[in-house]
C-alpha positions as CSV (number, residue, x, y, z in Angstrom):
1,M,-46.5,40.5,-24.2
2,F,-45.3,37.1,-24.4
3,H,-43.2,35.8,-21.5
4,S,-41.1,32.9,-22.3
5,R,-40.0,30.6,-19.6
6,P,-36.4,29.7,-19.5
7,S,-36.0,26.3,-20.9
8,R,-35.1,23.5,-18.5
9,C,-32.2,21.2,-19.3
10,R,-33.7,17.8,-19.4
11,W,-31.4,14.8,-19.2
12,P,-32.1,11.8,-21.4
13,A,-33.7,8.9,-19.6
14,A,-30.6,6.8,-19.9
15,L,-28.5,9.4,-18.1
16,R,-31.1,10.0,-15.4
17,G,-31.1,6.2,-14.7
18,L,-27.3,6.2,-14.5
19,A,-27.2,9.2,-12.2
20,V,-29.7,7.5,-9.9
21,S,-27.8,4.3,-9.9
22,L,-24.5,6.1,-9.1
23,L,-26.1,8.0,-6.2
24,A,-27.6,4.7,-4.8
25,A,-24.3,3.0,-5.1
26,A,-22.4,5.8,-3.4
27,S,-24.9,5.9,-0.5
28,L,-24.5,2.1,0.0
29,V,-20.7,2.4,0.0
30,L,-20.6,5.3,2.4
31,S,-23.1,3.7,4.8
32,G,-21.1,0.4,4.8
33,C,-18.1,2.3,6.2
34,A,-20.2,3.9,9.0
35,G,-19.0,1.4,11.6
36,Y,-15.4,1.4,10.7
37,R,-12.9,2.6,13.3
38,L,-9.4,3.7,12.5
39,G,-6.8,2.4,14.9
40,P,-6.9,-0.3,17.6
41,T,-10.2,-1.9,18.4
42,S,-9.5,-2.4,22.1
43,G,-10.1,1.2,23.1
44,V,-6.4,1.9,23.8
45,A,-4.8,4.6,21.7
46,A,-2.1,3.3,19.4
47,G,1.3,3.3,21.1
48,E,-0.2,4.3,24.4
49,K,1.1,1.1,26.2
50,S,4.2,-0.8,25.6
51,V,4.8,-4.6,25.5
52,Q,7.9,-6.5,26.5
53,V,8.2,-9.9,24.9
54,Q,10.2,-12.4,26.9
55,P,11.9,-15.3,25.0
56,F,9.7,-18.3,24.5
57,L,10.5,-21.5,26.2
58,N,10.5,-24.7,24.1
59,Q,9.0,-27.8,25.7
60,T,8.6,-29.6,22.5
61,L,10.9,-32.3,21.1
62,E,11.6,-30.1,18.1
63,P,14.8,-28.0,18.6
64,R,15.3,-24.4,17.6
65,L,11.7,-23.1,17.8
66,S,12.1,-20.5,20.5
67,D,14.1,-17.8,18.7
68,P,12.0,-17.6,15.5
69,C,8.8,-17.5,17.5
70,T,10.0,-14.7,19.8
71,R,11.4,-12.7,16.8
72,A,8.2,-13.1,14.8
73,L,6.1,-11.9,17.7
74,R,8.2,-8.8,18.2
75,Q,8.1,-8.0,14.5
76,Q,4.3,-8.5,14.3
77,L,3.7,-6.3,17.4
78,Q,5.8,-3.5,15.7
79,R,3.9,-4.0,12.4
80,D,0.5,-3.9,14.1
81,G,1.3,-0.6,16.0
82,T,-1.3,-1.0,18.8
83,Y,1.5,-1.3,21.3
84,R,5.1,0.1,21.4
85,L,7.7,-2.6,21.7
86,A,9.7,-2.3,24.9
87,T,13.3,-3.6,24.5
88,R,14.3,-3.4,28.1
89,D,12.5,-4.3,31.3
90,D,10.1,-1.4,31.1
91,G,7.0,-2.7,29.2
92,D,3.5,-2.0,30.6
93,I,2.6,-5.5,29.5
94,V,4.9,-8.5,29.7
95,V,4.2,-11.3,27.3
96,S,5.7,-14.8,27.7
97,G,5.1,-18.0,26.0
98,I,5.8,-21.7,26.4
99,L,5.9,-23.8,23.2
100,T,4.0,-26.9,24.2
101,R,3.2,-28.8,21.1
102,Y,4.7,-29.3,17.6
103,Q,2.7,-31.7,15.4
104,R,2.8,-32.8,11.8
105,F,-0.4,-34.0,10.1
106,E,-0.4,-35.8,6.7
107,L,-2.5,-34.1,4.1
108,S,-1.7,-35.9,0.8
109,L,0.2,-38.9,-0.4
110,A,2.4,-39.4,-3.4
111,P,0.3,-40.6,-6.4
112,N,2.4,-43.7,-7.0
113,D,3.1,-44.6,-3.4
114,A,0.4,-44.9,-0.7
115,L,3.0,-44.7,2.1
116,T,5.0,-41.6,1.0
117,V,3.5,-38.4,2.3
118,R,3.7,-35.4,-0.1
119,D,2.1,-32.6,2.0
120,F,2.1,-31.9,5.7
121,R,0.2,-29.5,7.9
122,L,2.4,-28.2,10.8
123,L,0.8,-27.1,14.0
124,L,2.6,-25.2,16.7
125,T,0.9,-24.5,20.1
126,A,2.1,-22.0,22.6
127,Q,0.7,-21.3,26.1
128,V,0.8,-17.5,26.0
129,T,0.6,-15.3,29.1
130,A,0.3,-11.5,29.2
131,T,0.6,-9.7,32.5
132,E,0.3,-6.1,33.5
133,R,3.6,-5.1,35.0
134,S,2.1,-2.5,37.5
135,S,-0.7,-4.6,38.9
136,G,0.5,-8.1,38.2
137,K,-3.0,-8.8,36.7
138,V,-3.0,-11.6,34.1
139,I,-4.8,-10.3,31.1
140,L,-4.2,-13.2,28.7
141,N,-3.5,-16.8,29.6
142,R,-4.5,-19.3,26.9
143,P,-3.1,-21.6,24.2
144,V,-2.6,-20.1,20.8
145,N,-1.9,-22.1,17.6
146,G,0.1,-21.4,14.5
147,V,-0.4,-23.4,11.3
148,T,1.4,-23.7,8.0
149,L,1.6,-26.2,5.1
150,I,4.7,-27.8,3.6
151,R,5.4,-29.8,0.5
152,V,8.0,-32.5,1.2
153,G,10.6,-33.0,-1.4
154,S,13.5,-35.4,-0.8
155,D,14.3,-34.0,2.7
156,L,11.6,-33.6,5.4
157,A,14.0,-31.8,7.8
158,S,14.9,-29.1,5.2
159,A,11.3,-28.6,4.3
160,E,10.4,-28.1,8.0
161,R,13.3,-25.8,8.5
162,Q,12.2,-23.6,5.6
163,A,8.6,-23.5,6.8
164,L,9.6,-22.5,10.4
165,P,9.5,-18.7,9.7
166,L,6.0,-19.1,8.2
167,L,4.8,-21.1,11.2
168,A,6.2,-18.6,13.6
169,A,4.7,-15.7,11.7
170,D,1.2,-17.3,11.9
171,L,1.6,-17.9,15.6
172,A,2.7,-14.3,16.0
173,R,-0.3,-13.0,14.1
174,N,-2.7,-14.9,16.2
175,I,-1.1,-13.8,19.5
176,T,-1.0,-10.1,18.3
177,A,-4.6,-10.3,17.3
178,L,-5.5,-11.5,20.8
179,L,-3.5,-8.7,22.4
180,A,-4.7,-5.9,20.2
181,D,-8.3,-6.9,20.0
182,G,-8.7,-8.1,23.6
183,S,-11.4,-6.7,25.7
184,W,-9.5,-6.7,28.9
């Protein structure tokens, strides 16, 4: 009697190499995500605490900076989701800010005129303070910067006015990152 072995399905060498490569790539991708955490990195559950944002005070010589900065911070905190935004006087954390510096730095000049500035870098600095309402403990007290670039056309004031929401949004992102990722 002759016993025949069932035939094994053998993959061609090219397919085996491809399968090994795909398995190696999948293991690398999956191991790279091993340290990823979903949600806030500060250890606080999303929405567990609330934040009240007080209007920023403007101590710069540039008018009308306070409202866009306060609005941008409130929007960014809502977008981030680490904290609930408190609209009344009931926030667990009270955030206040004083706009202390507004500066314009020349980046490039017009090609035909060495005195005419074409691009500026705008810098806005705020002294930001975050305090726990219940204990009065100051959890954040430091200067935070916001930066944006503008191209000057025929009117510098209009260009700065149009860039103000971008400048306020950058400042708000930096403040929110400090609040959300803080280890306090």
